[in-house]
PyMOL commands that place a pseudoatom at each C-alpha (Angstrom):
pseudoatom trace, name=CA, resn=MET, resi=1, chain=A, elem=C, hetatm=0, pos=[-27.887, -230.954, 0.836]
pseudoatom trace, name=CA, resn=ASN, resi=2, chain=A, elem=C, hetatm=0, pos=[-29.021, -227.736, 3.072]
pseudoatom trace, name=CA, resn=THR, resi=3, chain=A, elem=C, hetatm=0, pos=[-31.556, -226.017, 0.439]
pseudoatom trace, name=CA, resn=TRP, resi=4, chain=A, elem=C, hetatm=0, pos=[-32.745, -223.323, 2.924]
pseudoatom trace, name=CA, resn=ARG, resi=5, chain=A, elem=C, hetatm=0, pos=[-29.524, -221.430, 2.908]
pseudoatom trace, name=CA, resn=TYR, resi=6, chain=A, elem=C, hetatm=0, pos=[-30.081, -220.792, -1.163]
pseudoatom trace, name=CA, resn=PHE, resi=7, chain=A, elem=C, hetatm=0, pos=[-34.038, -220.802, -1.020]
pseudoatom trace, name=CA, resn=TRP, resi=8, chain=A, elem=C, hetatm=0, pos=[-34.141, -217.711, 1.092]
pseudoatom trace, name=CA, resn=ARG, resi=9, chain=A, elem=C, hetatm=0, pos=[-31.565, -215.544, -0.872]
pseudoatom trace, name=CA, resn=GLU, resi=10, chain=A, elem=C, hetatm=0, pos=[-33.296, -216.467, -4.205]
pseudoatom trace, name=CA, resn=ILE, resi=11, chain=A, elem=C, hetatm=0, pos=[-36.539, -215.410, -2.317]
pseudoatom trace, name=CA, resn=LEU, resi=12, chain=A, elem=C, hetatm=0, pos=[-35.036, -211.949, -1.006]
pseudoatom trace, name=CA, resn=ALA, resi=13, chain=A, elem=C, hetatm=0, pos=[-33.778, -211.581, -4.462]
pseudoatom trace, name=CA, resn=VAL, resi=14, chain=A, elem=C, hetatm=0, pos=[-37.122, -211.988, -6.422]
pseudoatom trace, name=CA, resn=VAL, resi=15, chain=A, elem=C, hetatm=0, pos=[-38.393, -209.291, -3.624]
pseudoatom trace, name=CA, resn=LEU, resi=16, chain=A, elem=C, hetatm=0, pos=[-35.781, -207.099, -4.671]
pseudoatom trace, name=CA, resn=MET, resi=17, chain=A, elem=C, hetatm=0, pos=[-36.640, -207.391, -8.427]
pseudoatom trace, name=CA, resn=LEU, resi=18, chain=A, elem=C, hetatm=0, pos=[-39.764, -206.576, -7.683]
pseudoatom trace, name=CA, resn=MET, resi=19, chain=A, elem=C, hetatm=0, pos=[-39.312, -203.447, -5.746]
pseudoatom trace, name=CA, resn=GLY, resi=20, chain=A, elem=C, hetatm=0, pos=[-37.822, -202.712, -8.649]
pseudoatom trace, name=CA, resn=ILE, resi=21, chain=A, elem=C, hetatm=0, pos=[-39.953, -203.135, -11.280]
pseudoatom trace, name=CA, resn=PHE, resi=22, chain=A, elem=C, hetatm=0, pos=[-42.288, -200.920, -8.840]
pseudoatom trace, name=CA, resn=GLY, resi=23, chain=A, elem=C, hetatm=0, pos=[-40.148, -198.265, -8.769]
pseudoatom trace, name=CA, resn=LEU, resi=24, chain=A, elem=C, hetatm=0, pos=[-40.030, -197.873, -12.021]
pseudoatom trace, name=CA, resn=LEU, resi=25, chain=A, elem=C, hetatm=0, pos=[-43.661, -198.002, -12.927]
pseudoatom trace, name=CA, resn=GLN, resi=26, chain=A, elem=C, hetatm=0, pos=[-43.864, -195.366, -9.891]
pseudoatom trace, name=CA, resn=ALA, resi=27, chain=A, elem=C, hetatm=0, pos=[-41.119, -193.749, -12.199]
pseudoatom trace, name=CA, resn=LEU, resi=28, chain=A, elem=C, hetatm=0, pos=[-43.560, -194.197, -15.446]
pseudoatom trace, name=CA, resn=GLY, resi=29, chain=A, elem=C, hetatm=0, pos=[-47.315, -192.584, -13.097]
pseudoatom trace, name=CA, resn=LEU, resi=30, chain=A, elem=C, hetatm=0, pos=[-44.507, -189.121, -12.338]
pseudoatom trace, name=CA, resn=VAL, resi=31, chain=A, elem=C, hetatm=0, pos=[-43.355, -188.780, -16.009]
pseudoatom trace, name=CA, resn=GLY, resi=32, chain=A, elem=C, hetatm=0, pos=[-46.921, -189.029, -17.144]
pseudoatom trace, name=CA, resn=GLN, resi=33, chain=A, elem=C, hetatm=0, pos=[-47.713, -186.007, -14.313]
pseudoatom trace, name=CA, resn=ARG, resi=34, chain=A, elem=C, hetatm=0, pos=[-44.292, -184.194, -15.817]
pseudoatom trace, name=CA, resn=GLN, resi=35, chain=A, elem=C, hetatm=0, pos=[-42.603, -184.614, -12.497]
pseudoatom trace, name=CA, resn=VAL, resi=36, chain=A, elem=C, hetatm=0, pos=[-39.514, -184.840, -14.163]
pseudoatom trace, name=CA, resn=ILE, resi=37, chain=A, elem=C, hetatm=0, pos=[-36.891, -184.566, -11.946]
pseudoatom trace, name=CA, resn=GLY, resi=38, chain=A, elem=C, hetatm=0, pos=[-38.648, -186.416, -9.730]
pseudoatom trace, name=CA, resn=ALA, resi=39, chain=A, elem=C, hetatm=0, pos=[-39.089, -189.755, -11.973]
pseudoatom trace, name=CA, resn=SER, resi=40, chain=A, elem=C, hetatm=0, pos=[-35.479, -189.377, -12.835]
pseudoatom trace, name=CA, resn=LEU, resi=41, chain=A, elem=C, hetatm=0, pos=[-34.487, -190.224, -9.142]
pseudoatom trace, name=CA, resn=VAL, resi=42, chain=A, elem=C, hetatm=0, pos=[-36.946, -192.551, -8.236]
pseudoatom trace, name=CA, resn=GLY, resi=43, chain=A, elem=C, hetatm=0, pos=[-36.116, -194.208, -11.958]
pseudoatom trace, name=CA, resn=ILE, resi=44, chain=A, elem=C, hetatm=0, pos=[-32.601, -194.303, -11.251]
pseudoatom trace, name=CA, resn=LEU, resi=45, chain=A, elem=C, hetatm=0, pos=[-33.028, -195.764, -7.583]
pseudoatom trace, name=CA, resn=SER, resi=46, chain=A, elem=C, hetatm=0, pos=[-35.562, -198.145, -8.848]
pseudoatom trace, name=CA, resn=ILE, resi=47, chain=A, elem=C, hetatm=0, pos=[-33.011, -199.418, -11.150]
pseudoatom trace, name=CA, resn=LEU, resi=48, chain=A, elem=C, hetatm=0, pos=[-30.117, -199.825, -8.776]
pseudoatom trace, name=CA, resn=VAL, resi=49, chain=A, elem=C, hetatm=0, pos=[-32.612, -201.933, -6.429]
pseudoatom trace, name=CA, resn=PHE, resi=50, chain=A, elem=C, hetatm=0, pos=[-33.391, -204.473, -9.677]
pseudoatom trace, name=CA, resn=ARG, resi=51, chain=A, elem=C, hetatm=0, pos=[-29.836, -204.892, -10.475]
pseudoatom trace, name=CA, resn=GLY, resi=52, chain=A, elem=C, hetatm=0, pos=[-29.042, -205.414, -6.466]
pseudoatom trace, name=CA, resn=GLY, resi=53, chain=A, elem=C, hetatm=0, pos=[-32.092, -208.113, -6.767]
pseudoatom trace, name=CA, resn=LEU, resi=54, chain=A, elem=C, hetatm=0, pos=[-30.525, -209.554, -9.858]
pseudoatom trace, name=CA, resn=SER, resi=55, chain=A, elem=C, hetatm=0, pos=[-26.978, -210.115, -9.020]
pseudoatom trace, name=CA, resn=LEU, resi=56, chain=A, elem=C, hetatm=0, pos=[-28.362, -211.890, -5.604]
pseudoatom trace, name=CA, resn=LEU, resi=57, chain=A, elem=C, hetatm=0, pos=[-30.223, -214.389, -7.625]
pseudoatom trace, name=CA, resn=LYS, resi=58, chain=A, elem=C, hetatm=0, pos=[-27.394, -214.954, -9.717]
pseudoatom trace, name=CA, resn=VAL, resi=59, chain=A, elem=C, hetatm=0, pos=[-25.238, -215.926, -6.574]
pseudoatom trace, name=CA, resn=ALA, resi=60, chain=A, elem=C, hetatm=0, pos=[-27.590, -218.010, -5.307]
pseudoatom trace, name=CA, resn=VAL, resi=61, chain=A, elem=C, hetatm=0, pos=[-28.625, -219.865, -7.901]
pseudoatom trace, name=CA, resn=ALA, resi=62, chain=A, elem=C, hetatm=0, pos=[-24.514, -220.288, -8.550]
pseudoatom trace, name=CA, resn=ALA, resi=63, chain=A, elem=C, hetatm=0, pos=[-23.748, -221.319, -4.472]
pseudoatom trace, name=CA, resn=ARG, resi=64, chain=A, elem=C, hetatm=0, pos=[-26.534, -223.945, -5.102]
pseudoatom trace, name=CA, resn=ILE, resi=65, chain=A, elem=C, hetatm=0, pos=[-25.147, -224.974, -7.899]
pseudoatom trace, name=CA, resn=VAL, resi=66, chain=A, elem=C, hetatm=0, pos=[-21.568, -225.032, -6.686]
pseudoatom trace, name=CA, resn=GLN, resi=67, chain=A, elem=C, hetatm=0, pos=[-23.003, -227.122, -4.114]
pseudoatom trace, name=CA, resn=GLN, resi=68, chain=A, elem=C, hetatm=0, pos=[-24.513, -229.711, -5.539]
pseudoatom trace, name=CA, resn=THR, resi=69, chain=A, elem=C, hetatm=0, pos=[-21.855, -230.389, -7.633]
pseudoatom trace, name=CA, resn=GLN, resi=70, chain=A, elem=C, hetatm=0, pos=[-19.595, -230.600, -4.979]
pseudoatom trace, name=CA, resn=ASP, resi=71, chain=A, elem=C, hetatm=0, pos=[-21.836, -232.972, -3.178]
pseudoatom trace, name=CA, resn=ARG, resi=72, chain=A, elem=C, hetatm=0, pos=[-21.673, -235.050, -6.272]
pseudoatom trace, name=CA, resn=LEU, resi=73, chain=A, elem=C, hetatm=0, pos=[-17.867, -235.305, -6.082]
pseudoatom trace, name=CA, resn=TYR, resi=74, chain=A, elem=C, hetatm=0, pos=[-17.037, -235.927, -3.328]
pseudoatom trace, name=CA, resn=PRO, resi=75, chain=A, elem=C, hetatm=0, pos=[-19.717, -237.566, -1.327]
pseudoatom trace, name=CA, resn=ALA, resi=76, chain=A, elem=C, hetatm=0, pos=[-19.603, -238.094, 2.809]
pseudoatom trace, name=CA, resn=PRO, resi=77, chain=A, elem=C, hetatm=0, pos=[-17.788, -241.205, 3.656]
pseudoatom trace, name=CA, resn=ALA, resi=78, chain=A, elem=C, hetatm=0, pos=[-19.361, -244.028, 4.924]
pseudoatom trace, name=CA, resn=GLN, resi=79, chain=A, elem=C, hetatm=0, pos=[-19.521, -244.709, 8.653]
pseudoatom trace, name=CA, resn=PRO, resi=80, chain=A, elem=C, hetatm=0, pos=[-17.118, -247.849, 9.856]
pseudoatom trace, name=CA, resn=LEU, resi=81, chain=A, elem=C, hetatm=0, pos=[-18.935, -250.935, 10.340]
pseudoatom trace, name=CA, resn=GLN, resi=82, chain=A, elem=C, hetatm=0, pos=[-18.610, -251.805, 14.305]
pseudoatom trace, name=CA, resn=VAL, resi=83, chain=A, elem=C, hetatm=0, pos=[-17.184, -254.993, 14.278]
pseudoatom trace, name=CA, resn=ASN, resi=84, chain=A, elem=C, hetatm=0, pos=[-17.714, -257.132, 17.612]
pseudoatom trace, name=CA, resn=ARG, resi=85, chain=A, elem=C, hetatm=0, pos=[-14.251, -257.994, 19.220]
pseudoatom trace, name=CA, resn=ARG, resi=86, chain=A, elem=C, hetatm=0, pos=[-15.477, -261.301, 20.182]
pseudoatom trace, name=CA, resn=LEU, resi=87, chain=A, elem=C, hetatm=0, pos=[-16.943, -262.729, 16.897]
pseudoatom trace, name=CA, resn=SER, resi=88, chain=A, elem=C, hetatm=0, pos=[-13.940, -261.405, 14.558]
pseudoatom trace, name=CA, resn=GLY, resi=89, chain=A, elem=C, hetatm=0, pos=[-11.430, -263.472, 17.226]
pseudoatom trace, name=CA, resn=GLN, resi=90, chain=A, elem=C, hetatm=0, pos=[-9.326, -260.349, 18.413]
pseudoatom trace, name=CA, resn=PRO, resi=91, chain=A, elem=C, hetatm=0, pos=[-9.048, -260.409, 22.229]
pseudoatom trace, name=CA, resn=ALA, resi=92, chain=A, elem=C, hetatm=0, pos=[-11.768, -258.741, 24.239]
pseudoatom trace, name=CA, resn=LYS, resi=93, chain=A, elem=C, hetatm=0, pos=[-10.179, -255.636, 25.727]
pseudoatom trace, name=CA, resn=PRO, resi=94, chain=A, elem=C, hetatm=0, pos=[-9.023, -255.466, 29.582]
pseudoatom trace, name=CA, resn=GLY, resi=95, chain=A, elem=C, hetatm=0, pos=[-12.033, -254.758, 32.053]
pseudoatom trace, name=CA, resn=THR, resi=96, chain=A, elem=C, hetatm=0, pos=[-14.743, -256.089, 29.670]
pseudoatom trace, name=CA, resn=ASN, resi=97, chain=A, elem=C, hetatm=0, pos=[-16.807, -259.316, 30.851]
pseudoatom trace, name=CA, resn=ARG, resi=98, chain=A, elem=C, hetatm=0, pos=[-15.843, -262.384, 29.336]
pseudoatom trace, name=CA, resn=PRO, resi=99, chain=A, elem=C, hetatm=0, pos=[-17.870, -265.470, 28.303]
pseudoatom trace, name=CA, resn=SER, resi=100, chain=A, elem=C, hetatm=0, pos=[-17.221, -267.972, 30.347]
pseudoatom trace, name=CA, resn=ALA, resi=101, chain=A, elem=C, hetatm=0, pos=[-17.084, -271.556, 28.307]
for i in range(1, 101): cmd.bond("trace and resi %d" % i, "trace and resi %d" % (i + 1))
show_as sticks, trace
zoom trace
C-alpha cells in the first residue's frame, strides 16, 4: 500500500490546524490591545482555517482506513507460475528447438 498519498494530506491538515491556532492567539492579542473589530475578523478566519484542517485530517484518516480495509479484503492476485511445456508433456510451440533424443 502506498501510504505517502495520505501522509502529505495529514501533514497539510496539521499545518492548517497550527495556522488556525496561531491566528486565534493573534486574535486574542488584538483583544488585549482593544482592537475588537480586527480581532473578530482574524478570529473568524482562523476558525475557518482550523476547521478546514480538521476536515482534511478526517478525510485523510478515513481514506487510509478504507484503503487498508480493501487491501485486506481483496488482496492482489498471485502471479501464475510459468510451466515449462517440455517438462509438462505438452507439445512444444512451432518454431522452437526440440531436443534430439
